[in-house]
N, C-alpha and C positions, 0 to 999 in steps of 0.2 A: 481649402483655402477662404480666408476670412472674407466679409461682403465689402470690406475697407483696401484689400488688395486687389479684388477681381475689380472694384470700382477704378483703383489707380491704373490699372493694366490697361482698361477701355478707352482711359486718357490718356494714357502716353502713348498708345497705339494712333493716338489722333494727331499727333505730333512727329517731329523728325529728331525728336529727343532721342538719344541713347543713353539707357536706364539700366544699369546691371541689376543683379539678383541682389545683391547685398545692400545696393542705394534703395531698391523699391521696399525691403523690409525696413531700413531706417527711415524712410521718408511715412512708410504706415506707422512704426512706431513713434515717431513724433506726434502724429496725430491723436493717437491714442493717449501719450501722454498730455498734450494739451487738452484735449477734451475731458478727462480725468483732474487735470489742476484747474482747468475751467470753471469747474463747479464750487471751487471754493475759493478762487482769485481772482475771478472774474479778468482773465486775461484776452478775451476777444469777445466781439459780440456775437460771431459765429456761433451757434449752439450745436449744430448738425454736425458730426465727424464728415459724412458724406461730402458737405457743402464745405467742409474746410478744405478737402482733395482739391476741389475747384478752384474756391477763393483765396487760399492760402498757399496748398504747395503748387500745384500747375501755375498759378498767378505769379510766382516766383520762380520756379524753374525755366519759363520760358526766356528769361533774361540770360540765362547760362550762355547760350553762345557766343554772347556779347560783351561778355569779360574777358579783357586784354590785360596781362602784368599778373602780378603775383599777391599783391599784397591790397586788402580790401577792408573798408570800414562801414558798415551798416548803423548809420547814425538815427538813434530813436527806434531803435529795432523790436520793441515792445515785448512779444513772447519770442521773438528768433526770426523776423521776417523781415525780409528776405532771406535774410543771414543763415538760418541753419538748412535750409534746402538747398540753397547755393554751395554752401559748405560739404555737405553730402555729396551733391552732383559735381563738385572738383576738391577732390580729397588732395590735389598737390598745389592749390591756393593756399595761402593764409587769410584768415577772416576773423576781424576785431568786431563784436558786438557790442554796441554802446547805447546803454539806457540810463536813467536817471533813477528808475525806482527797483528798490530792492526787490521785491517781490520777483518782477519780471525777471532779473538777473538770477536769484536762486533757483527759477522753473529752469531756466538756460544751463545752469550750470547741472542740473540734476539730468534733462537730457542728455548732455556731452557725457555724463559719466553712465547713464543709463545706454547710451547706443552707441558709446566708443568712439565717440567721435572726438578727432584731435588736431583739426587742425583751426579752431576755434578760440581765442582770446576775449574773455567778459571784460569790459568796463562798466563799471559802475559811475556815471559822471555825468554833469551837465556837459553838452557838446562844445560849448565855448570854452571850458575849464579843462578839456581836455588836450593835453600838449603831447603828441606821439614824438617817440624819440626819431623815428623818420618818417618820411610823406607817405601817403597810399597811392599807387595806384588807379584806384578807382573809390569815390565816397559815394556810397549807395543809401537811397532813401524812399521808402512809400509811404513816409509819416509827415512829413512837412505840409502844410498848408499851401505853401507857396513853392516855387522856384527861387523868388527872390530870399525867400526866408533861409531857405537851404544855403542860399550861396553867403548870405550872411554871416548866419552860425557858423558854419563850416570852412570858410574861406583860407584858414590856416592848415585844412586836414590833407590836401594832394599834394605829390611831389610837385615841385619848384616847376618844370616845363612841359613833363609829360602827363602829368597826373590830371585825370577828368571827374566831373560828377558824373552819377547816372538815376537822374530822378524819372521814379517810375509813376505814370501819371495813368488817369482815365483817360477821357477825351483829351485831345491836344490842344493845351493852352495857350493859345496863339495870344492872348493879351497879356500873358506871362512872360512870354519871349519877346514881346516888343520892348517891354520895359526891362529889360538885364541892363545891365551897369556895363559900362564901356571896357572894362577888362575881361568880361567873358563873354563868348561868342556859344554858338549853336554848331558842333562836330556833326551830328546825325540824329536823325529821328526815325525811331523803328516803330514800326506798327506791330502789334506782340496779338499772335492769335490765342486764345485760352480758349481751350475746349467747354462747350457747356457755360461759359460765363456770359451773361447780359451786358452788354455795352462795350464801348471801345476803351482798349489797352495801348498806351505809347510809352517807350522808354526816350526819355530825351537824354543825351549825351553832350556835355556841355566840356569847353576846356575850363582848363584848371586855375591856376592862382594868381592872386594879385601881384 
């Protein structure tokens, strides 16, 4: 068993997540591809594959129990975070991964091909220019600087009444929450436990659309 697989198993054991054999192989495979492509394409500032397991994989999949619905979009996905780990964890749900940079989308397409992930659609676009055929149950982001930016750029993406914004944050951004526009409110705030990660993590779930 590889060092990465042993490390992943140890991390998952510290959570309540159920991760089957194939999902574990895909998660490790994703880290291996990210590490390989990162040398040429500079996709993430995290250089050590074991650190990637903590800061990228576990930091993403701890959100999985909080996904309600079937259609999700990960805006500003970068190299596919949190979208690819969440798609691996939820093969019955559909994920759209949006980024404006071609090299990131090329990498994601290679991951989907090599790991045989079939529930992901890639979108190369600026988020404000992307008009989906139908709204999303959840709009995910861990890339935006502020919740306000996320709401401003993505307000057209959730389903009319039931859609949600899911913002992955570090410390609880109380100042951002105080400045929410009138049309949006906080549904819930979930403290996230990420094994071996220094610092706090929170998932802020907000109501959908203007």
